[in-house]
All heavy atoms as a GROMACS GRO file, in nm:
protein
  581
    1MET      N    1  -2.884  -1.031   1.271
    1MET     CA    2  -2.819  -1.159   1.256
    1MET      C    3  -2.667  -1.145   1.220
    1MET      O    4  -2.596  -1.215   1.266
    1MET     CB    5  -2.899  -1.232   1.145
    1MET     CG    6  -2.857  -1.375   1.123
    1MET     SD    7  -2.895  -1.474   1.275
    1MET     CE    8  -2.839  -1.639   1.236
    2ASP      N    9  -2.649  -1.042   1.149
    2ASP     CA   10  -2.502  -1.014   1.109
    2ASP      C   11  -2.414  -0.984   1.211
    2ASP      O   12  -2.304  -1.028   1.228
    2ASP     CB   13  -2.509  -0.907   0.995
    2ASP     CG   14  -2.556  -0.948   0.862
    2ASP    OD1   15  -2.562  -1.075   0.843
    2ASP    OD2   16  -2.593  -0.866   0.784
    3LYS      N   17  -2.467  -0.907   1.318
    3LYS     CA   18  -2.390  -0.866   1.433
    3LYS      C   19  -2.365  -0.996   1.519
    3LYS      O   20  -2.248  -1.009   1.568
    3LYS     CB   21  -2.462  -0.767   1.521
    3LYS     CG   22  -2.473  -0.627   1.469
    3LYS     CD   23  -2.545  -0.533   1.560
    3LYS     CE   24  -2.556  -0.399   1.500
    3LYS     NZ   25  -2.624  -0.317   1.588
    4LYS      N   26  -2.456  -1.088   1.526
    4LYS     CA   27  -2.441  -1.209   1.603
    4LYS      C   28  -2.317  -1.292   1.541
    4LYS      O   29  -2.228  -1.351   1.607
    4LYS     CB   30  -2.561  -1.284   1.599
    4LYS     CG   31  -2.567  -1.398   1.688
    4LYS     CD   32  -2.704  -1.478   1.698
    4LYS     CE   33  -2.718  -1.582   1.790
    4LYS     NZ   34  -2.839  -1.642   1.786
    5ASN      N   35  -2.327  -1.310   1.414
    5ASN     CA   36  -2.214  -1.382   1.339
    5ASN      C   37  -2.080  -1.311   1.347
    5ASN      O   38  -1.986  -1.381   1.363
    5ASN     CB   39  -2.244  -1.399   1.182
    5ASN     CG   40  -2.368  -1.506   1.169
    5ASN    OD1   41  -2.388  -1.586   1.255
    5ASN    ND2   42  -2.436  -1.495   1.055
    6ALA      N   43  -2.078  -1.181   1.338
    6ALA     CA   44  -1.962  -1.114   1.351
    6ALA      C   45  -1.898  -1.125   1.491
    6ALA      O   46  -1.780  -1.148   1.510
    6ALA     CB   47  -1.975  -0.960   1.321
    7LEU      N   48  -1.991  -1.118   1.586
    7LEU     CA   49  -1.941  -1.140   1.732
    7LEU      C   50  -1.896  -1.279   1.752
    7LEU      O   51  -1.775  -1.305   1.816
    7LEU     CB   52  -2.057  -1.116   1.821
    7LEU     CG   53  -2.034  -1.110   1.964
    7LEU    CD1   54  -1.915  -1.003   2.004
    7LEU    CD2   55  -2.146  -1.088   2.054
    8ARG      N   56  -1.952  -1.376   1.695
    8ARG     CA   57  -1.909  -1.522   1.700
    8ARG      C   58  -1.776  -1.527   1.638
    8ARG      O   59  -1.685  -1.598   1.698
    8ARG     CB   60  -2.017  -1.606   1.647
    8ARG     CG   61  -1.976  -1.751   1.663
    8ARG     CD   62  -2.077  -1.847   1.592
    8ARG     NE   63  -2.212  -1.826   1.658
    8ARG     CZ   64  -2.329  -1.850   1.611
    8ARG    NH1   65  -2.329  -1.866   1.486
    8ARG    NH2   66  -2.432  -1.822   1.678
    9ALA      N   67  -1.762  -1.478   1.518
    9ALA     CA   68  -1.625  -1.489   1.445
    9ALA      C   69  -1.520  -1.421   1.519
    9ALA      O   70  -1.401  -1.479   1.529
    9ALA     CB   71  -1.647  -1.434   1.299
   10GLY      N   72  -1.544  -1.306   1.579
   10GLY     CA   73  -1.442  -1.235   1.658
   10GLY      C   74  -1.399  -1.315   1.783
   10GLY      O   75  -1.277  -1.328   1.817
   11ALA      N   76  -1.502  -1.365   1.840
   11ALA     CA   77  -1.482  -1.457   1.969
   11ALA      C   78  -1.393  -1.580   1.943
   11ALA      O   79  -1.298  -1.608   2.005
   11ALA     CB   80  -1.606  -1.490   2.035
   12VAL      N   81  -1.432  -1.643   1.822
   12VAL     CA   82  -1.346  -1.757   1.787
   12VAL      C   83  -1.205  -1.729   1.743
   12VAL      O   84  -1.113  -1.796   1.784
   12VAL     CB   85  -1.407  -1.839   1.663
   12VAL    CG1   86  -1.334  -1.946   1.610
   12VAL    CG2   87  -1.544  -1.896   1.715
   13SER      N   88  -1.183  -1.608   1.666
   13SER     CA   89  -1.056  -1.557   1.635
   13SER      C   90  -0.969  -1.533   1.759
   13SER      O   91  -0.856  -1.565   1.770
   13SER     CB   92  -1.072  -1.445   1.543
   13SER     OG   93  -1.128  -1.479   1.425
   14ALA      N   94  -1.033  -1.450   1.846
   14ALA     CA   95  -0.962  -1.424   1.959
   14ALA      C   96  -0.925  -1.535   2.051
   14ALA      O   97  -0.816  -1.544   2.108
   14ALA     CB   98  -1.038  -1.307   2.047
   15GLY      N   99  -1.015  -1.627   2.063
   15GLY     CA  100  -0.994  -1.746   2.144
   15GLY      C  101  -0.875  -1.829   2.086
   15GLY      O  102  -0.796  -1.886   2.149
   16THR      N  103  -0.876  -1.849   1.950
   16THR     CA  104  -0.776  -1.913   1.893
   16THR      C  105  -0.637  -1.857   1.899
   16THR      O  106  -0.544  -1.927   1.925
   16THR     CB  107  -0.817  -1.942   1.732
   16THR    OG1  108  -0.938  -1.994   1.716
   16THR    CG2  109  -0.705  -2.009   1.658
   17THR      N  110  -0.635  -1.733   1.889
   17THR     CA  111  -0.516  -1.656   1.903
   17THR      C  112  -0.464  -1.669   2.042
   17THR      O  113  -0.334  -1.695   2.063
   17THR     CB  114  -0.528  -1.515   1.872
   17THR    OG1  115  -0.581  -1.491   1.736
   17THR    CG2  116  -0.405  -1.428   1.879
   18LEU      N  117  -0.543  -1.647   2.143
   18LEU     CA  118  -0.504  -1.669   2.278
   18LEU      C  119  -0.449  -1.805   2.308
   18LEU      O  120  -0.341  -1.812   2.364
   18LEU     CB  121  -0.618  -1.633   2.375
   18LEU     CG  122  -0.591  -1.632   2.509
   18LEU    CD1  123  -0.488  -1.532   2.564
   18LEU    CD2  124  -0.727  -1.611   2.601
   19MET      N  125  -0.520  -1.909   2.258
   19MET     CA  126  -0.473  -2.038   2.286
   19MET      C  127  -0.340  -2.072   2.215
   19MET      O  128  -0.255  -2.134   2.269
   19MET     CB  129  -0.576  -2.151   2.239
   19MET     CG  130  -0.706  -2.141   2.324
   19MET     SD  131  -0.683  -2.164   2.498
   19MET     CE  132  -0.613  -2.332   2.505
   20MET      N  133  -0.324  -2.018   2.089
   20MET     CA  134  -0.193  -2.037   2.028
   20MET      C  135  -0.074  -1.963   2.105
   20MET      O  136   0.032  -2.020   2.118
   20MET     CB  137  -0.194  -1.975   1.885
   20MET     CG  138  -0.289  -2.056   1.794
   20MET     SD  139  -0.228  -2.217   1.751
   20MET     CE  140  -0.097  -2.184   1.642
   21LEU      N  141  -0.107  -1.848   2.159
   21LEU     CA  142  -0.003  -1.775   2.229
   21LEU      C  143   0.028  -1.851   2.368
   21LEU      O  144   0.146  -1.852   2.414
   21LEU     CB  145  -0.052  -1.634   2.263
   21LEU     CG  146  -0.045  -1.542   2.146
   21LEU    CD1  147  -0.114  -1.403   2.167
   21LEU    CD2  148   0.098  -1.524   2.089
   22LEU      N  149  -0.070  -1.902   2.427
   22LEU     CA  150  -0.042  -1.976   2.550
   22LEU      C  151   0.018  -2.101   2.537
   22LEU      O  152   0.093  -2.146   2.634
   22LEU     CB  153  -0.177  -1.991   2.625
   22LEU     CG  154  -0.259  -1.859   2.683
   22LEU    CD1  155  -0.385  -1.892   2.736
   22LEU    CD2  156  -0.165  -1.793   2.790
   23MET      N  157  -0.003  -2.167   2.424
   23MET     CA  158   0.055  -2.300   2.402
   23MET      C  159   0.195  -2.300   2.343
   23MET      O  160   0.266  -2.398   2.346
   23MET     CB  161  -0.032  -2.381   2.320
   23MET     CG  162  -0.174  -2.419   2.375
   23MET     SD  163  -0.286  -2.504   2.274
   23MET     CE  164  -0.200  -2.653   2.251
   24THR      N  165   0.244  -2.193   2.301
   24THR     CA  166   0.375  -2.193   2.243
   24THR      C  167   0.477  -2.186   2.350
   24THR      O  168   0.458  -2.121   2.456
   24THR     CB  169   0.395  -2.067   2.141
   24THR    OG1  170   0.356  -1.943   2.216
   24THR    CG2  171   0.302  -2.075   2.035
   25SER      N  172   0.598  -2.237   2.325
   25SER     CA  173   0.699  -2.235   2.422
   25SER      C  174   0.784  -2.126   2.394
   25SER      O  175   0.804  -2.071   2.276
   25SER     CB  176   0.776  -2.364   2.416
   25SER     OG  177   0.838  -2.385   2.298
   26PRO      N  178   0.867  -2.076   2.493
   26PRO     CA  179   0.955  -1.960   2.467
   26PRO      C  180   1.074  -2.003   2.381
   26PRO      O  181   1.105  -2.123   2.364
   26PRO     CB  182   1.008  -1.923   2.614
   26PRO     CG  183   0.984  -2.049   2.690
   26PRO     CD  184   0.855  -2.109   2.630
   27ALA      N  185   1.124  -1.902   2.310
   27ALA     CA  186   1.230  -1.942   2.215
   27ALA      C  187   1.359  -1.971   2.272
   27ALA      O  188   1.440  -2.046   2.206
   27ALA     CB  189   1.254  -1.809   2.121
   28LEU      N  190   1.382  -1.942   2.398
   28LEU     CA  191   1.508  -1.979   2.466
   28LEU      C  192   1.632  -1.934   2.380
   28LEU      O  193   1.721  -2.002   2.365
   28LEU     CB  194   1.523  -2.127   2.499
   28LEU     CG  195   1.404  -2.183   2.585
   28LEU    CD1  196   1.415  -2.340   2.583
   28LEU    CD2  197   1.404  -2.129   2.718
   29ALA      N  198   1.621  -1.796   2.344
   29ALA     CA  199   1.729  -1.742   2.261
   29ALA      C  200   1.864  -1.730   2.334
   29ALA      O  201   1.969  -1.720   2.284
   29ALA     CB  202   1.682  -1.611   2.210
   30LEU      N  203   1.856  -1.732   2.474
   30LEU     CA  204   1.978  -1.711   2.553
   30LEU      C  205   2.063  -1.839   2.567
   30LEU      O  206   2.176  -1.839   2.593
   30LEU     CB  207   1.942  -1.662   2.686
   30LEU     CG  208   1.887  -1.521   2.702
   30LEU    CD1  209   1.849  -1.473   2.832
   30LEU    CD2  210   1.971  -1.422   2.631
   31THR      N  211   1.995  -1.958   2.539
   31THR     CA  212   2.068  -2.084   2.540
   31THR      C  213   2.129  -2.117   2.405
   31THR      O  214   2.064  -2.115   2.302
   31THR     CB  215   1.956  -2.202   2.582
   31THR    OG1  216   1.892  -2.155   2.690
   31THR    CG2  217   2.033  -2.325   2.594
   32ARG      N  218   2.261  -2.139   2.414
   32ARG     CA  219   2.342  -2.166   2.290
   32ARG      C  220   2.325  -2.316   2.266
   32ARG      O  221   2.322  -2.397   2.350
   32ARG     CB  222   2.477  -2.137   2.315
   32ARG     CG  223   2.508  -1.992   2.332
   32ARG     CD  224   2.521  -1.927   2.205
   32ARG     NE  225   2.559  -1.787   2.225
   32ARG     CZ  226   2.542  -1.693   2.136
   32ARG    NH1  227   2.479  -1.725   2.025
   32ARG    NH2  228   2.568  -1.564   2.157
   33ASP      N  229   2.310  -2.352   2.134
   33ASP     CA  230   2.302  -2.485   2.089
   33ASP      C  231   2.440  -2.534   2.054
   33ASP      O  232   2.529  -2.453   2.031
   33ASP     CB  233   2.216  -2.494   1.954
   33ASP     CG  234   2.059  -2.474   1.992
   33ASP    OD1  235   2.028  -2.499   2.106
   33ASP    OD2  236   1.994  -2.420   1.907
   34ASP      N  237   2.452  -2.664   2.048
   34ASP     CA  238   2.589  -2.726   2.002
   34ASP      C  239   2.615  -2.682   1.856
   34ASP      O  240   2.523  -2.698   1.776
   34ASP     CB  241   2.588  -2.878   2.005
   34ASP     CG  242   2.581  -2.924   2.163
   34ASP    OD1  243   2.616  -2.841   2.249
   34ASP    OD2  244   2.540  -3.034   2.181
   35GLY      N  245   2.733  -2.636   1.828
   35GLY     CA  246   2.760  -2.597   1.695
   35GLY      C  247   2.722  -2.450   1.658
   35GLY      O  248   2.742  -2.407   1.553
   36ASP      N  249   2.664  -2.382   1.762
   36ASP     CA  250   2.628  -2.242   1.726
   36ASP      C  251   2.745  -2.152   1.722
   36ASP      O  252   2.824  -2.156   1.816
   36ASP     CB  253   2.531  -2.189   1.842
   36ASP     CG  254   2.458  -2.070   1.816
   36ASP    OD1  255   2.459  -2.029   1.701
   36ASP    OD2  256   2.405  -2.015   1.909
   37ASP      N  257   2.758  -2.077   1.622
   37ASP     CA  258   2.869  -2.001   1.594
   37ASP      C  259   2.824  -1.860   1.528
   37ASP      O  260   2.839  -1.845   1.409
   37ASP     CB  261   2.972  -2.065   1.500
   37ASP     CG  262   3.102  -2.000   1.489
   37ASP    OD1  263   3.120  -1.907   1.587
   37ASP    OD2  264   3.177  -2.008   1.398
   38PRO      N  265   2.763  -1.780   1.610
   38PRO     CA  266   2.716  -1.647   1.557
   38PRO      C  267   2.832  -1.564   1.508
   38PRO      O  268   2.945  -1.554   1.570
   38PRO     CB  269   2.640  -1.588   1.677
   38PRO     CG  270   2.714  -1.637   1.789
   38PRO     CD  271   2.757  -1.785   1.762
   39GLY      N  272   2.800  -1.489   1.400
   39GLY     CA  273   2.900  -1.407   1.343
   39GLY      C  274   2.900  -1.278   1.409
   39GLY      O  275   2.817  -1.246   1.493
   40PRO      N  276   2.985  -1.176   1.357
   40PRO     CA  277   2.975  -1.043   1.424
   40PRO      C  278   2.852  -0.972   1.382
   40PRO      O  279   2.802  -1.001   1.274
   40PRO     CB  280   3.105  -0.979   1.363
   40PRO     CG  281   3.126  -1.047   1.235
   40PRO     CD  282   3.084  -1.192   1.260
   41GLY      N  283   2.807  -0.884   1.476
   41GLY     CA  284   2.682  -0.809   1.448
   41GLY      C  285   2.696  -0.707   1.338
   41GLY      O  286   2.806  -0.664   1.306
   42LEU      N  287   2.596  -0.656   1.286
   42LEU     CA  288   2.594  -0.554   1.180
   42LEU      C  289   2.591  -0.425   1.249
   42LEU      O  290   2.527  -0.392   1.349
   42LEU     CB  291   2.470  -0.567   1.092
   42LEU     CG  292   2.450  -0.697   1.007
   42LEU    CD1  293   2.312  -0.686   0.934
   42LEU    CD2  294   2.564  -0.704   0.907
   43SER      N  295   2.655  -0.317   1.182
   43SER     CA  296   2.658  -0.186   1.234
   43SER      C  297   2.515  -0.114   1.196
   43SER      O  298   2.453  -0.174   1.110
   43SER     CB  299   2.766  -0.106   1.181
   43SER     OG  300   2.750  -0.082   1.041
   44ILE      N  301   2.491  -0.001   1.243
   44ILE     CA  302   2.374   0.060   1.202
   44ILE      C  303   2.363   0.089   1.054
   44ILE      O  304   2.258   0.074   0.986
   44ILE     CB  305   2.351   0.196   1.294
   44ILE    CG1  306   2.334   0.162   1.432
   44ILE    CG2  307   2.236   0.279   1.235
   44ILE    CD1  308   2.329   0.275   1.534
   45GLY      N  309   2.477   0.146   1.005
   45GLY     CA  310   2.476   0.166   0.862
   45GLY      C  311   2.458   0.039   0.774
   45GLY      O  312   2.378   0.041   0.681
   46GLU      N  313   2.518  -0.066   0.808
   46GLU     CA  314   2.502  -0.198   0.746
   46GLU      C  315   2.349  -0.244   0.752
   46GLU      O  316   2.296  -0.293   0.647
   46GLU     CB  317   2.592  -0.302   0.786
   46GLU     CG  318   2.738  -0.272   0.765
   46GLU     CD  319   2.834  -0.368   0.833
   46GLU    OE1  320   2.797  -0.427   0.944
   46GLU    OE2  321   2.943  -0.395   0.780
   47THR      N  322   2.300  -0.225   0.857
   47THR     CA  323   2.154  -0.268   0.890
   47THR      C  324   2.062  -0.187   0.801
   47THR      O  325   1.973  -0.247   0.734
   47THR     CB  326   2.119  -0.261   1.036
   47THR    OG1  327   2.212  -0.339   1.111
   47THR    CG2  328   1.983  -0.317   1.052
   48LEU      N  329   2.076  -0.059   0.802
   48LEU     CA  330   1.991   0.031   0.719
   48LEU      C  331   2.014   0.003   0.569
   48LEU      O  332   1.921   0.010   0.492
   48LEU     CB  333   2.028   0.184   0.756
   48LEU     CG  334   1.971   0.229   0.899
   48LEU    CD1  335   2.015   0.369   0.924
   48LEU    CD2  336   1.822   0.212   0.907
   49GLY      N  337   2.136  -0.011   0.534
   49GLY     CA  338   2.169  -0.031   0.387
   49GLY      C  339   2.108  -0.167   0.351
   49GLY      O  340   2.052  -0.179   0.245
   50LEU      N  341   2.121  -0.284   0.428
   50LEU     CA  342   2.066  -0.404   0.396
   50LEU      C  343   1.913  -0.414   0.392
   50LEU      O  344   1.863  -0.478   0.305
   50LEU     CB  345   2.139  -0.510   0.479
   50LEU     CG  346   2.102  -0.655   0.449
   50LEU    CD1  347   2.170  -0.694   0.322
   50LEU    CD2  348   2.158  -0.746   0.567
   51TYR      N  349   1.858  -0.354   0.487
   51TYR     CA  350   1.709  -0.374   0.513
   51TYR      C  351   1.619  -0.262   0.467
   51TYR      O  352   1.505  -0.276   0.466
   51TYR     CB  353   1.678  -0.414   0.662
   51TYR     CG  354   1.738  -0.543   0.697
   51TYR    CD1  355   1.852  -0.543   0.784
   51TYR    CD2  356   1.690  -0.657   0.646
   51TYR    CE1  357   1.899  -0.670   0.820
   51TYR    CE2  358   1.739  -0.788   0.683
   51TYR     CZ  359   1.843  -0.787   0.766
   51TYR     OH  360   1.895  -0.911   0.802
   52VAL      N  361   1.685  -0.149   0.436
   52VAL     CA  362   1.610  -0.020   0.386
   52VAL      C  363   1.664   0.017   0.244
   52VAL      O  364   1.572   0.020   0.153
   52VAL     CB  365   1.614   0.093   0.493
   52VAL    CG1  366   1.548   0.212   0.434
   52VAL    CG2  367   1.570   0.047   0.625
   53ALA      N  368   1.782   0.051   0.232
   53ALA     CA  369   1.826   0.106   0.115
   53ALA      C  370   1.825   0.000  -0.003
   53ALA      O  371   1.771   0.046  -0.116
   53ALA     CB  372   1.965   0.165   0.128
   54LEU      N  373   1.863  -0.115   0.021
   54LEU     CA  374   1.882  -0.213  -0.085
   54LEU      C  375   1.741  -0.250  -0.137
   54LEU      O  376   1.723  -0.264  -0.258
   54LEU     CB  377   1.956  -0.342  -0.035
   54LEU     CG  378   1.979  -0.456  -0.150
   54LEU    CD1  379   2.072  -0.396  -0.253
   54LEU    CD2  380   2.049  -0.571  -0.082
   55PRO      N  381   1.645  -0.279  -0.049
   55PRO     CA  382   1.508  -0.306  -0.111
   55PRO      C  383   1.450  -0.187  -0.188
   55PRO      O  384   1.390  -0.208  -0.297
   55PRO     CB  385   1.424  -0.337   0.008
   55PRO     CG  386   1.522  -0.386   0.108
   55PRO     CD  387   1.638  -0.308   0.084
   56LEU      N  388   1.474  -0.062  -0.147
   56LEU     CA  389   1.424   0.058  -0.212
   56LEU      C  390   1.494   0.061  -0.360
   56LEU      O  391   1.437   0.093  -0.449
   56LEU     CB  392   1.450   0.177  -0.140
   56LEU     CG  393   1.356   0.203  -0.015
   56LEU    CD1  394   1.408   0.328   0.059
   56LEU    CD2  395   1.220   0.227  -0.069
   57VAL      N  396   1.624   0.043  -0.364
   57VAL     CA  397   1.699   0.038  -0.484
   57VAL      C  398   1.646  -0.065  -0.584
   57VAL      O  399   1.621  -0.036  -0.699
   57VAL     CB  400   1.849   0.030  -0.462
   57VAL    CG1  401   1.919   0.003  -0.588
   57VAL    CG2  402   1.913   0.151  -0.389
   58ILE      N  403   1.638  -0.180  -0.533
   58ILE     CA  404   1.573  -0.289  -0.618
   58ILE      C  405   1.429  -0.258  -0.663
   58ILE      O  406   1.403  -0.269  -0.778
   58ILE     CB  407   1.573  -0.429  -0.540
   58ILE    CG1  408   1.712  -0.472  -0.509
   58ILE    CG2  409   1.497  -0.537  -0.620
   58ILE    CD1  410   1.729  -0.594  -0.417
   59PHE      N  411   1.346  -0.204  -0.575
   59PHE     CA  412   1.216  -0.161  -0.614
   59PHE      C  413   1.222  -0.060  -0.727
   59PHE      O  414   1.143  -0.065  -0.828
   59PHE     CB  415   1.131  -0.108  -0.501
   59PHE     CG  416   0.998  -0.056  -0.523
   59PHE    CD1  417   0.898  -0.129  -0.560
   59PHE    CD2  418   0.980   0.088  -0.532
   59PHE    CE1  419   0.768  -0.071  -0.597
   59PHE    CE2  420   0.862   0.152  -0.562
   59PHE     CZ  421   0.752   0.051  -0.589
   60LEU      N  422   1.312   0.051  -0.703
   60LEU     CA  423   1.311   0.152  -0.809
   60LEU      C  424   1.376   0.091  -0.946
   60LEU      O  425   1.327   0.152  -1.048
   60LEU     CB  426   1.404   0.261  -0.753
   60LEU     CG  427   1.339   0.340  -0.635
   60LEU    CD1  428   1.446   0.450  -0.582
   60LEU    CD2  429   1.211   0.416  -0.686
   61VAL      N  430   1.464   0.005  -0.939
   61VAL     CA  431   1.516  -0.045  -1.067
   61VAL      C  432   1.398  -0.126  -1.129
   61VAL      O  433   1.391  -0.106  -1.255
   61VAL     CB  434   1.639  -0.142  -1.041
   61VAL    CG1  435   1.672  -0.238  -1.154
   61VAL    CG2  436   1.760  -0.063  -0.989
   62ILE      N  437   1.321  -0.200  -1.062
   62ILE     CA  438   1.208  -0.270  -1.127
   62ILE      C  439   1.111  -0.171  -1.183
   62ILE      O  440   1.068  -0.188  -1.296
   62ILE     CB  441   1.150  -0.361  -1.029
   62ILE    CG1  442   1.238  -0.491  -0.992
   62ILE    CG2  443   1.022  -0.422  -1.089
   62ILE    CD1  444   1.196  -0.567  -0.864
   63VAL      N  445   1.076  -0.066  -1.112
   63VAL     CA  446   0.974   0.029  -1.165
   63VAL      C  447   1.043   0.103  -1.286
   63VAL      O  448   0.965   0.118  -1.382
   63VAL     CB  449   0.948   0.139  -1.039
   63VAL    CG1  450   0.875   0.252  -1.108
   63VAL    CG2  451   0.866   0.075  -0.946
   64GLY      N  452   1.167   0.126  -1.279
   64GLY     CA  453   1.227   0.194  -1.397
   64GLY      C  454   1.230   0.106  -1.519
   64GLY      O  455   1.200   0.155  -1.630
   65LEU      N  456   1.253  -0.026  -1.502
   65LEU     CA  457   1.253  -0.113  -1.611
   65LEU      C  458   1.119  -0.134  -1.666
   65LEU      O  459   1.096  -0.137  -1.797
   65LEU     CB  460   1.309  -0.255  -1.575
   65LEU     CG  461   1.461  -0.260  -1.549
   65LEU    CD1  462   1.501  -0.393  -1.485
   65LEU    CD2  463   1.537  -0.243  -1.676
   66VAL      N  464   1.012  -0.145  -1.582
   66VAL     CA  465   0.880  -0.148  -1.627
   66VAL      C  466   0.835  -0.030  -1.714
   66VAL      O  467   0.775  -0.030  -1.817
   66VAL     CB  468   0.786  -0.175  -1.513
   66VAL    CG1  469   0.640  -0.139  -1.551
   66VAL    CG2  470   0.801  -0.311  -1.453
   67MET      N  471   0.876   0.095  -1.656
   67MET     CA  472   0.838   0.213  -1.734
   67MET      C  473   0.916   0.226  -1.870
   67MET      O  474   0.854   0.272  -1.970
   67MET     CB  475   0.877   0.334  -1.650
   67MET     CG  476   0.776   0.348  -1.521
   67MET     SD  477   0.828   0.488  -1.411
   67MET     CE  478   0.793   0.616  -1.517
   68VAL      N  479   1.042   0.190  -1.861
   68VAL     CA  480   1.119   0.188  -2.000
   68VAL      C  481   1.070   0.100  -2.096
   68VAL      O  482   1.063   0.128  -2.216
   68VAL     CB  483   1.267   0.183  -1.960
   68VAL    CG1  484   1.347   0.165  -2.079
   68VAL    CG2  485   1.313   0.305  -1.896
   69LEU      N  486   1.043  -0.026  -2.053
   69LEU     CA  487   1.019  -0.133  -2.142
   69LEU      C  488   0.869  -0.144  -2.176
   69LEU      O  489   0.825  -0.238  -2.241
   69LEU     CB  490   1.057  -0.270  -2.086
   69LEU     CG  491   1.213  -0.279  -2.067
   69LEU    CD1  492   1.252  -0.401  -1.997
   69LEU    CD2  493   1.287  -0.255  -2.194
   70ASP      N  494   0.786  -0.048  -2.120
   70ASP     CA  495   0.633  -0.051  -2.140
   70ASP      C  496   0.607  -0.015  -2.287
   70ASP      O  497   0.644   0.091  -2.348
   70ASP     CB  498   0.572   0.056  -2.055
   70ASP     CG  499   0.428   0.057  -2.080
   70ASP    OD1  500   0.365  -0.050  -2.121
   70ASP    OD2  501   0.356   0.146  -2.045
   71LYS      N  502   0.550  -0.112  -2.371
   71LYS     CA  503   0.528  -0.097  -2.508
   71LYS      C  504   0.380  -0.070  -2.542
   71LYS      O  505   0.336  -0.079  -2.653
   71LYS     CB  506   0.563  -0.227  -2.579
   71LYS     CG  507   0.709  -0.267  -2.566
   71LYS     CD  508   0.800  -0.200  -2.652
   71LYS     CE  509   0.943  -0.258  -2.638
   71LYS     NZ  510   1.036  -0.182  -2.702
   72SER      N  511   0.304  -0.040  -2.438
   72SER     CA  512   0.171  -0.019  -2.471
   72SER      C  513   0.138   0.114  -2.545
   72SER      O  514   0.219   0.205  -2.533
   72SER     CB  515   0.083  -0.014  -2.336
   72SER     OG  516   0.119   0.092  -2.259
   73ASP      N  517   0.026   0.118  -2.624
   73ASP     CA  518   0.003   0.238  -2.696
   73ASP      C  519  -0.038   0.348  -2.610
   73ASP      O  520  -0.128   0.332  -2.514
   73ASP     CB  521  -0.108   0.212  -2.797
   73ASP     CG  522  -0.062   0.107  -2.904
   73ASP    OD1  523   0.064   0.110  -2.926
   73ASP    OD2  524  -0.147   0.033  -2.957
   74LYS      N  525   0.015   0.466  -2.622
   74LYS     CA  526  -0.021   0.586  -2.543
   74LYS      C  527  -0.151   0.639  -2.607
   74LYS      O  528  -0.182   0.624  -2.722
   74LYS     CB  529   0.081   0.689  -2.549
   74LYS     CG  530   0.226   0.651  -2.509
   74LYS     CD  531   0.234   0.621  -2.366
   74LYS     CE  532   0.369   0.579  -2.329
   74LYS     NZ  533   0.380   0.519  -2.196
   75PRO      N  534  -0.245   0.679  -2.507
   75PRO     CA  535  -0.370   0.732  -2.570
   75PRO      C  536  -0.351   0.858  -2.651
   75PRO      O  537  -0.269   0.951  -2.608
   75PRO     CB  538  -0.452   0.764  -2.441
   75PRO     CG  539  -0.352   0.748  -2.324
   75PRO     CD  540  -0.237   0.684  -2.367
   76GLN      N  541  -0.410   0.854  -2.762
   76GLN     CA  542  -0.387   0.969  -2.856
   76GLN      C  543  -0.484   1.091  -2.817
   76GLN      O  544  -0.599   1.067  -2.780
   76GLN     CB  545  -0.421   0.923  -2.996
   76GLN     CG  546  -0.330   0.815  -3.048
   76GLN     CD  547  -0.191   0.862  -3.068
   76GLN    OE1  548  -0.170   0.965  -3.092
   76GLN    NE2  549  -0.100   0.773  -3.037
   77LYS      N  550  -0.429   1.203  -2.833
   77LYS     CA  551  -0.509   1.330  -2.806
   77LYS      C  552  -0.609   1.349  -2.919
   77LYS      O  553  -0.577   1.338  -3.044
   77LYS     CB  554  -0.422   1.454  -2.802
   77LYS     CG  555  -0.334   1.451  -2.667
   77LYS     CD  556  -0.254   1.570  -2.661
   77LYS     CE  557  -0.164   1.573  -2.542
   77LYS     NZ  558  -0.088   1.695  -2.533
   78LYS      N  559  -0.732   1.385  -2.881
   78LYS     CA  560  -0.828   1.401  -2.985
   78LYS      C  561  -0.812   1.543  -3.057
   78LYS      O  562  -0.769   1.640  -2.997
   78LYS     CB  563  -0.972   1.405  -2.922
   78LYS     CG  564  -1.008   1.268  -2.884
   78LYS     CD  565  -1.163   1.282  -2.835
   78LYS     CE  566  -1.212   1.130  -2.797
   78LYS     NZ  567  -1.347   1.141  -2.751
   79GLN      N  568  -0.820   1.539  -3.179
   79GLN     CA  569  -0.807   1.660  -3.268
   79GLN      C  570  -0.944   1.745  -3.253
   79GLN      O  571  -1.047   1.693  -3.271
   79GLN     CB  572  -0.784   1.633  -3.414
   79GLN     CG  573  -0.660   1.555  -3.436
   79GLN     CD  574  -0.536   1.643  -3.419
   79GLN    OE1  575  -0.539   1.757  -3.433
   79GLN    NE2  576  -0.425   1.579  -3.380
   80ALA      N  577  -0.925   1.868  -3.220
   80ALA     CA  578  -1.036   1.958  -3.194
   80ALA      C  579  -1.083   2.012  -3.327
   80ALA      O  580  -1.014   2.036  -3.423
   80ALA     CB  581  -1.009   2.062  -3.095
   0.00000   0.00000   0.00000
């Protein structure tokens, strides 16, 4: 019975995904809109800095602050 339900759920999910893909219209990214004024593109260094390095630095700062400001009691070693 579980295989039948899993197969049905998979078929419904696949069908829904397929219908959504077929019904969407293309983005038409090559057509410019009125008032469209794109800025200059980013260099490879700027792109890597913005989308790779900056999130990593922010993550490390947050981790560092959590570790420094952690006030929980450290487990005490048992005396033998």
